[in-house]
Each structure stands twice: as structure tokens, then as C-alpha cells.
C-alpha positions in Angstrom: -46.9 -49.7 -47.8 -46.2 -49.6 -51.5 -45.8 -45.8 -51.3 -43.4 -46.1 -48.4 -41.2 -48.6 -50.2 -41.1 -46.5 -53.4 -40.1 -43.4 -51.4 -37.9 -44.8 -48.7 -34.7 -43.3 -50.2 -36.3 -39.9 -50.1 -37.4 -40.3 -46.5 -33.9 -41.4 -45.4 -32.3 -38.4 -47.2 -34.8 -36.0 -45.5 -34.1 -37.6 -42.0 -30.3 -37.3 -42.6 -30.6 -33.7 -43.8 -32.7 -32.8 -40.7 -30.1 -34.4 -38.4 -27.3 -32.6 -40.3 -28.9 -29.2 -39.9 -29.4 -29.9 -36.2 -25.6 -30.5 -35.8 -24.4 -27.7 -38.1 -23.2 -25.4 -35.3 -20.9 -28.2 -34.1 -19.5 -28.9 -37.6 -18.9 -25.2 -38.2 -16.9 -25.0 -35.0 -14.7 -27.9 -36.0 -14.0 -26.3 -39.4 -13.2 -22.9 -37.8 -10.9 -24.5 -35.3 -9.1 -26.3 -38.1 -8.7 -23.3 -40.3 -7.7 -20.9 -37.6 -6.1 -22.6 -34.6 -5.2 -20.5 -31.6 -1.5 -21.2 -31.8 1.0 -23.3 -33.7 3.7 -25.4 -32.1 7.2 -25.1 -33.7 8.9 -28.2 -35.1 10.8 -30.3 -32.6 13.9 -30.6 -34.7 17.6 -30.0 -33.8 18.9 -26.7 -35.3 22.6 -26.5 -34.5 23.1 -22.9 -35.6 20.1 -21.3 -34.1 20.9 -18.2 -32.0 19.2 -18.1 -28.6 20.0 -14.4 -28.3 17.3 -11.8 -28.7 18.0 -8.4 -30.3 16.3 -5.1 -30.0 15.0 -5.3 -33.5 13.9 -8.9 -33.6 13.5 -11.6 -31.0 12.8 -15.4 -31.0 9.0 -15.8 -31.1 7.4 -17.1 -28.0 4.0 -17.5 -29.7 3.2 -18.2 -33.3 -0.2 -16.5 -33.1 0.8 -12.9 -34.0 -1.0 -9.9 -32.6 1.2 -7.1 -34.0 3.6 -6.3 -36.8 6.5 -6.9 -34.4 5.2 -10.4 -33.8 5.2 -11.0 -37.5 8.8 -9.8 -37.8 9.7 -12.1 -34.9 8.1 -15.1 -36.5 10.0 -14.5 -39.7 13.2 -14.1 -37.8 12.5 -17.3 -35.8 11.8 -19.3 -38.9 15.1 -18.4 -40.6 17.1 -18.3 -37.3 15.9 -21.9 -36.7 16.9 -23.2 -40.1 13.3 -24.4 -40.9 12.7 -25.1 -44.6 9.0 -24.4 -44.2 6.5 -23.2 -41.6 2.8 -22.4 -41.5 1.0 -20.2 -39.0 -2.3 -18.4 -38.9 -3.5 -14.8 -38.6 -6.0 -14.6 -35.7 -9.3 -12.8 -36.2 -8.6 -10.3 -33.5 -5.5 -9.0 -35.4 -7.5 -7.3 -38.1 -4.4 -5.9 -40.0 -2.5 -9.2 -39.9 -3.0 -10.1 -43.6 -2.2 -6.6 -44.8 0.9 -6.4 -42.6 1.9 -9.9 -43.7 1.7 -8.9 -47.4 3.8 -5.7 -46.7 6.5 -7.6 -44.8 6.8 -10.5 -47.3 7.1 -8.0 -50.2 9.7 -5.8 -48.5 13.0 -7.4 -49.6 15.0 -4.7 -47.8 13.4 -5.5 -44.5 13.8 -9.2 -45.0 17.5 -8.6 -45.8 18.0 -6.8 -42.5 16.2 -9.5 -40.6 18.5 -12.0 -42.3 21.5 -10.2 -40.9 20.6 -11.2 -37.3 20.9 -15.0 -38.0 23.9 -17.3 -38.1 25.5 -17.1 -41.6 24.8 -20.8 -42.2 21.0 -20.0 -41.9 21.1 -17.0 -44.2 18.4 -17.4 -46.8 18.9 -17.0 -50.5 15.2 -17.0 -51.2 12.1 -16.8 -49.1 8.5 -17.2 -50.4 5.3 -16.5 -48.6 1.8 -17.6 -49.5 -1.4 -16.2 -47.9 -5.0 -17.5 -47.9 -8.1 -15.6 -47.2 -8.6 -17.8 -44.2 -5.5 -16.3 -42.7 -3.2 -19.2 -43.3 0.4 -18.1 -43.9 2.9 -20.5 -45.4 6.6 -19.6 -45.5 9.1 -21.5 -47.7 12.9 -20.9 -47.2 15.9 -21.7 -49.4 19.2 -21.3 -47.7 22.5 -19.9 -49.0 24.9 -22.6 -47.7 24.6 -26.3 -48.5 25.7 -29.1 -46.1 29.0 -29.8 -47.9 30.0 -26.1 -47.8 29.2 -25.9 -44.1 31.3 -29.0 -43.4 34.3 -27.6 -45.3 34.1 -24.2 -43.7 33.7 -25.5 -40.2 36.7 -27.8 -40.7 38.9 -25.0 -42.0 38.0 -22.6 -39.2 38.4 -25.3 -36.6 41.8 -26.1 -38.0 42.9 -22.5 -37.9 41.7 -22.2 -34.2 43.6 -25.4 -33.3 46.8 -24.3 -34.9 46.8 -20.6 -33.9 44.5 -19.9 -30.9 45.5 -20.7 -27.4 43.4 -20.7 -24.2 45.6 -18.0 -22.6 45.0 -15.5 -25.4 42.7 -12.6 -24.7 39.5 -12.5 -26.7 40.7 -9.3 -28.4 43.9 -11.0 -29.6 42.0 -14.0 -30.8 39.8 -11.8 -33.0 42.7 -9.7 -34.2 44.7 -12.9 -35.2 41.8 -14.2 -37.3 41.2 -10.7 -38.8 44.8 -10.6 -39.9 44.8 -14.2 -41.2 41.8 -13.6 -43.4 43.2 -10.4 -44.9 46.6 -11.9 -45.4 45.1 -14.8 -47.4 42.3 -13.0 -49.2 41.9 -10.5 -52.1 38.8 -8.5 -52.7 36.8 -10.0 -55.7 36.8 -7.0 -57.9 35.3 -9.0 -60.8 32.2 -10.0 -58.9 31.8 -6.5 -57.6 31.9 -5.0 -61.1 30.2 -7.7 -63.2 28.0 -9.6 -60.6 29.7 -12.8 -61.7 33.0 -14.6 -60.7 34.8 -17.9 -60.8 34.9 -17.8 -57.0 32.3 -18.3 -54.2 33.5 -15.0 -52.8 30.0 -14.0 -51.4 30.3 -17.0 -49.0 32.7 -17.7 -46.2 34.0 -20.4 -48.5 35.6 -17.8 -50.8 38.1 -16.2 -48.3 38.8 -19.6 -46.6 39.2 -21.9 -49.6 39.8 -19.7 -52.7 41.4 -16.6 -51.4 38.7 -14.2 -52.7 35.9 -12.4 -51.0 33.3 -9.7 -51.4 32.0 -7.9 -48.3 29.5 -10.7 -47.7 32.2 -13.4 -47.7 34.5 -11.4 -45.3 31.6 -10.7 -43.0 30.3 -14.3 -42.9 33.6 -15.8 -42.1 34.2 -13.4 -39.2 30.7 -14.1 -37.9 31.3 -17.8 -38.0 34.6 -17.4 -36.1 33.0 -15.0 -33.5 30.1 -17.4 -32.8 32.5 -20.3 -32.1 33.8 -18.2 -29.2 30.3 -17.3 -28.1 30.6 -13.6 -29.0 27.3 -11.9 -29.4 27.3 -10.6 -33.0 25.3 -9.9 -36.1 25.9 -8.5 -39.5 25.1 -4.8 -40.0 24.3 -3.4 -43.4 23.6 -0.4 -45.5 21.4 -0.9 -48.4 20.9 1.0 -51.7 17.8 2.8 -50.3 19.8 4.3 -47.4 22.8 5.1 -49.6 20.9 6.5 -52.5 23.1 4.5 -54.8 23.1 1.1 -56.5 25.3 -0.6 -54.0 25.1 -1.6 -50.3 27.7 -2.8 -47.8 27.8 -5.3 -44.9 30.2 -5.7 -42.0 30.3 -7.2 -38.5 28.8 -5.9 -35.3 29.8 -7.5 -32.0 29.5 -7.0 -28.3 32.9 -6.8 -26.6 33.9 -5.5 -23.2 30.4 -4.2 -22.5 29.9 -2.2 -25.7 28.8 -2.7 -29.3 31.6 -2.2 -31.8 32.1 -2.4 -35.6 34.6 -4.7 -37.4 35.0 -4.3 -41.2 37.4 -6.7 -42.8 36.6 -5.5 -46.3 37.8 -2.0 -45.6 40.8 -3.2 -43.7 41.8 -5.1 -46.8 41.8 -2.2 -49.4 42.1 -2.7 -53.1 45.4 -0.9 -54.1 46.4 0.7 -57.3 50.0 -0.6 -57.0 48.9 -4.3 -56.7 50.4 -4.7 -53.3 48.6 -6.3 -50.4 47.8 -4.1 -47.4 46.6 -4.9 -43.9 44.9 -2.2 -41.9 43.2 -2.0 -38.5 41.4 1.2 -39.3 38.0 -0.5 -39.0 38.9 -3.0 -36.3 36.6 -3.0 -33.2 35.7 0.7 -33.5 32.7 2.4 -31.9 30.3 4.8 -33.7 32.5 7.9 -33.3 35.7 6.1 -34.4 33.8 4.7 -37.4 32.8 8.2 -38.5 36.4 9.4 -38.1 37.7 6.4 -40.1 35.4 7.4 -42.9 36.7 11.0 -43.0 39.1 12.0 -45.8 39.3 13.5 -49.3 36.7 11.0 -50.6 33.4 11.0 -48.8 32.6 7.5 -47.5 28.9 6.6 -47.3 29.0 2.9 -47.0 28.8 2.9 -43.2 25.8 5.1 -42.8 23.5 2.4 -41.4 19.9 2.7 -40.2 19.9 3.1 -36.3 16.2 2.2 -36.2 17.2 -1.3 -37.2 20.6 -1.8 -35.6 19.2 -0.4 -32.3 22.2 -1.6 -30.2 24.1 1.3 -31.7 21.6 4.0 -30.9 23.3 4.8 -27.6 26.6 6.6 -28.1 29.6 4.4 -27.8 32.6 6.0 -26.3 
């Protein structure tokens, strides 16, 4: 009895360890389920600028348990397109290349930039960070380009323009042309930002052309995309990047679906920088198809800025006539 009292703690520990070992399979299952769930449910939050449209290059994800590289691209698109600040999902064990593909996509800034072009401008990201764990957990953190105050001001300005200048009896073509001309008539290209990378104006946002009268190609394109979306016109931003141009610069403009075809609209090139200091308004790049875009680029100086990648902007693969 004395021996039992002196060793009771040891006996209790042994019994507990024996029971623990007997239940180890159950505990392991619980841990595995926690680290690698079968699927993740998206946040139930209101996202006013989410596009419900699906495109040929990226689509809104139905499942957040990826089984292919395309699934991963769709998840990235859905996160940004939904305006989520953060999101976590998991690589399933059956997708053996998931972590490798995830690393590749998250480090490919050019690819992420192209994915970014398919979302509403207000959900364009300025920075996106991805962290991976060996267990297959993927965490994505997003910082967005526009803040709430800028969005409020831009919306009010565009809505004011629509109220004062757009009527219900106008054809959609005329509505787009009116806004195209308005922006160009009230905006100058921000040469300083283009040359130095810095400027006194927020010309790379829709705020620049609307509130300050200065824009780069990003500002021109964003403000038109915002206008088009208000009229439920299917659209995205289309871009060439330095890797496709073999130069240090890229370019971005609007692509939209109008009258059963995809066409280009480039406000930047319709608002040329002149040597005489005068303001010019053109329609050379207004709602043109692929063939018309190529003709518009012809001239003494070779224009390369519109040589986009058709494997990304797949809606333009079929010839537009």
C-alpha cells in the first residue's frame, strides 16, 4: 500500500499515456482536418464594386480548394475582384504542384498586373502579398489603390456629369463619346509623372482627370472604366507591359463589349501631347476593332504600345470586323 501511494502519480501518468495512444488516430484526423480543410467559404460581406462577369482569362471562383493553376488564378482574381483585404485558403494534397504553382503566380508581378486589369478600378490593388506554409495554407493580403474618400469624390463627380449631360434617349455610343470628349477637353497628359515618376497630381487615378485636369494612361483608363460600368457595359482594362514591348514602358487602355463585338478605346492617344501647346481632341482610337487599331498605329513613327498579348485578352483572339 505504501508503494502504491508513493507511485500513484506515475501510475496515473502511465494510464493517461496508454489512453492517449489508443486515441491517437482520432486526434491526428482532427489536426489534419484543421490544417487542410476540404474547402473554404468566402466572407459574407457586401462588395459593391465586385464584377459578376466572367472572362476567358479569369473567372469568379466557385470553389476555393484549387485543383489546377487556372483555379489559383481564379482565386486571386476573386479575392481582388471582391475587394477583400485578406483571405486564406489551402492547397489540397491531391494537387501536388499547388505550392510550386502558388509561388510562381505570387512572384509573377506581370501576371498579377494583368489579373488586376479585369477588376473594377476601385478594387485595383497597389500591393498584394502572399504567404505560404508547408502545410499548404495560403494567406493573401491586399492593399487597394483607392481610398474611401477618393471613391466618394469620383463617384459624385461622374454622377454629376451624367445628370447634367446624359439623357435616357441618347444611344449608348453617344453617351460614351460625350464622356470621352469631356475628359479629353478637361484633361492634359501628365508629362512630368511620365518622365520623372513623380507629380503634384494624382494623375494615375481617376481623381486626376476629374478633379485636377491631369492624367496618365492609368487615370484616363480608370475614369472611362468607371463611367462604362455605371451603364452596365462589359469592360476591362487592356495592357501592354515592358516584357511584351521590349522597352521600359507599358501602356493601358479600355476594352469594352459594344454591339456584339469587343472594341478598343484609348483616351490617352486621343488626347495627344502637342509641340505647339494646343489642345487636340481625336477619335482615332475611339471604339476601334483590332484591324482599325493596327491601322491607327501606322505612320512614320512605329507605334508599339498597342501590341497586347492575345493569350491574356482572349476576347480579342477572334478577328473583329
